[in-house]
C-alpha positions in Angstrom: 87.7 125.8 101.5 89.1 124.5 98.3 86.6 123.2 95.9 85.7 119.5 96.1 85.1 117.7 92.6 82.4 114.9 92.6 81.6 112.1 90.1 78.4 110.2 90.6 77.9 106.7 89.6 74.5 104.8 90.3 72.6 102.1 88.9 69.4 104.4 88.4 69.5 107.4 86.2 66.9 109.5 88.2 68.8 108.8 91.5 72.0 109.9 89.7 70.5 113.2 88.1 68.6 114.1 91.2 71.8 113.8 93.3 73.7 115.6 91.2 71.4 118.6 90.9 71.1 118.6 94.7 75.0 118.6 95.4 75.5 121.3 92.7 73.6 123.7 94.9 76.5 123.0 97.5 78.9 126.1 97.0 82.0 123.8 98.1 81.1 121.0 95.7 81.4 120.6 91.9 79.9 117.6 90.1 82.0 116.6 87.2 80.0 113.8 86.0 76.7 111.7 86.3 76.8 108.1 85.2 74.1 105.6 85.3 73.5 102.0 84.4 76.5 99.4 84.3 79.7 100.6 86.1 82.5 100.1 83.5 81.7 103.4 81.7 81.8 105.3 85.0 85.2 103.6 85.9 86.5 105.1 82.6 85.0 108.4 83.1 86.7 108.4 86.8 90.0 107.8 85.2 89.8 110.8 82.9 88.3 113.2 85.4 90.3 112.1 88.4 87.7 113.8 90.7 88.4 114.3 94.5 85.2 112.0 95.7 83.3 109.2 93.8 79.7 108.6 94.9 79.2 105.2 93.8 76.3 102.6 94.2 77.5 99.5 95.8 75.1 97.6 93.7 75.8 98.8 90.2 75.2 96.2 87.5 78.7 95.0 86.0 81.0 96.4 88.4 79.9 96.4 92.1 81.1 98.9 94.4 83.9 97.0 95.9 85.2 96.0 92.7 85.1 99.6 91.8 86.9 100.6 94.7 89.8 98.1 94.2 90.0 99.2 90.5 90.1 102.9 91.1 92.7 102.5 93.9 95.1 101.5 91.1 94.0 103.8 88.1 92.8 106.7 90.0 94.4 106.8 93.3 93.7 110.4 93.9 89.9 109.5 93.6 88.4 108.5 97.2 85.3 106.3 96.8 82.4 106.8 98.9 79.8 103.8 98.6 76.0 104.4 98.6 73.4 101.6 99.3 69.8 101.3 100.0 70.1 97.9 101.5 73.2 96.1 103.2 74.3 93.8 106.1 77.7 93.6 108.0 79.3 91.7 105.1 78.6 94.5 102.5 80.0 96.8 104.9 83.2 94.9 105.7 83.8 94.0 102.0 83.7 97.7 101.1 86.3 98.7 103.4 88.6 95.7 102.7 88.3 96.6 99.2 89.7 100.1 100.0 86.5 102.3 99.9 86.8 105.4 102.1 83.3 104.9 103.3 80.0 103.4 103.0 76.5 105.2 103.7 72.9 104.5 103.4 71.0 106.1 100.7 68.5 107.0 103.5 70.7 109.9 105.0 69.7 113.5 104.4 71.8 115.9 102.1 73.6 117.5 104.8 74.6 114.4 106.2 76.1 113.4 102.8 77.7 116.7 102.2 79.3 116.2 105.3 80.4 112.5 104.5 81.9 114.0 101.3 84.1 116.5 103.2 85.2 113.9 105.4 86.2 111.4 102.7 88.2 114.3 101.0 89.8 115.3 104.2 91.0 111.6 104.6 88.5 110.5 107.3 86.8 107.0 106.8 83.1 107.5 106.9 81.3 104.6 109.0 77.6 103.5 108.1 76.1 104.3 111.2 72.6 102.6 110.1 71.7 99.6 111.7 71.8 96.4 109.8 68.8 96.2 107.2 67.1 93.1 106.0 69.8 90.4 105.6 70.4 90.9 102.0 73.3 88.7 100.7 74.3 88.3 104.3 75.9 84.8 103.9 79.5 85.0 103.3 80.3 82.8 100.3 83.8 82.0 100.9 85.0 83.9 97.9 88.4 85.6 98.3 88.1 89.0 96.6 91.8 90.0 97.6 93.2 86.8 96.0 91.2 87.3 92.9 92.1 91.0 92.7 95.9 90.3 93.1 95.6 88.5 89.5 93.5 91.2 88.0 95.1 94.5 89.6 97.8 95.1 86.8 95.0 94.7 83.8 94.8 98.4 82.2 91.5 100.0 81.1 92.4 99.0 77.4 92.9 95.5 78.3 89.7 95.3 80.2 88.0 96.7 77.1 89.5 93.9 75.2 88.2 91.3 77.5 84.9 92.8 77.5 84.5 92.3 73.6 86.0 88.9 74.0 83.6 88.1 76.7 80.8 88.8 74.4 81.8 85.7 72.0 83.6 87.9 69.5 86.7 86.9 67.6 90.0 88.7 68.1 89.7 90.2 64.4 86.5 91.8 65.7 88.2 93.2 68.9 90.7 94.9 66.5 87.7 96.5 64.3 85.7 97.6 67.4 88.6 99.3 69.1 90.3 100.5 66.0 93.7 99.0 66.6 96.0 96.6 64.6 95.2 92.8 64.9 98.9 92.3 65.9 98.2 95.0 68.8 94.9 93.0 69.8 97.1 89.7 70.1 99.7 91.3 72.2 96.9 92.7 74.5 95.8 89.1 74.8 99.1 87.8 75.3 99.8 90.4 78.2 96.6 89.7 80.0 97.2 85.9 80.3 100.8 86.9 81.3 99.4 89.4 83.9 96.8 87.0 85.4 99.0 83.8 85.3 95.9 82.4 83.4 95.8 79.3 80.9 93.0 80.9 78.9 91.3 84.1 78.0 88.0 82.0 79.4 89.5 81.8 82.7 90.4 85.3 82.8 86.9 86.5 81.7 85.4 84.3 84.3 87.4 85.8 87.0 86.8 89.4 86.1 82.9 88.6 85.8 83.1 87.1 89.3 84.8 90.3 90.6 82.3 92.6 88.7 84.7 94.1 86.2 83.2 92.8 83.5 79.3 93.1 82.2 77.7 89.6 81.5 
């Protein structure tokens, strides 16, 4: 069997590192990264590493699981996203698949079951969450249209999102240039392209949209 490369992204360091050590003992799997905390750094790492499978915490702060799945489908199309969650209801499961995730499983499953899920995802098979609905966390549908919002954001490049992240911290365009080490004229071009791609009237509008989708930290 060909080796399956796996990148782990979780909100908790202990879980990410423990899972990485456990999967490292599986002969057919190769862990190429363990990331914890807000999800933006993990997304950048996936784009660089292009792993076969990404194990991503649904509740990751800054960039939620569904937002990560949508983003990576555009910028790392060869990486399949398997979402993990301690607590979820039918809305979270439906939202995950609508976003393009290859599967969603509970963190309560055993290691052999998770390894089997990784194999299934790599083989192109969808993994369904077999666990009964847990306590009704975030069970109410908000009426938010993720697909419609994503249609406005999907063309943004990782560099453009980096520009937006800095601007969202109430920093001027000149400081964006200094932080990223680029010319001020290049920064202004990025801002112009961001507004054009998202059909937005202002940078604040794009920031609100990206934060709502979980692509920017708050």
